[in-house]
Phi, psi and omega in degrees: 000131180290151182304316177302319172303315182294314181297316180300315176299318179299311186289323179300313183292321176296324174300317176301319178291316177296318178295316177301315179297323175296319182300312186297317183276345184078021186270108182287333178293315173304316177299319180293317174296321178293318178294322175296322176299316179302316176297316177306306179306314179296320180293315177305317184296314181297316174301315183298317180295320178297322179292313182301322177296311178308309180302316179298324183288320180294324182292314183298324180294315181296323180294317184292326180290317178300311178302312183299311180302321180295318183296313180301317181297314182292316182292327180296316174300321177296312178298324175295316176290333177294317177294321177294323179291320176303312182295327179282329184276319179225084179298322178294322174300314175297325179288322175294317178298314180295326181288316180290328178288321177297314179297316181298316183295313180297324177301306181301320180289324190260000178284152189236000000 
């Protein structure tokens, strides 16, 4: 339970008691204070639940982001291993590909 929810529950209960005391004694000011405390308590409870929900969503997103990063890192490692294997198996093809990539980059840099 969030601190705000705890305080809200306390204020709501205190407001209920105040309102009941005002009802019994006929004190309209005490009744109004009780109703205000109840409203304040309910608001605090709602805000506490909202904070709790927000934290939960942030935790879920954070967990999913870590999982996605781990998957991407794993896949990058796999791609790197595949490229390394291709370079060892077909060095001339790798050299030609590197040359072509270098040529394209140079062309893109120096075009006007």
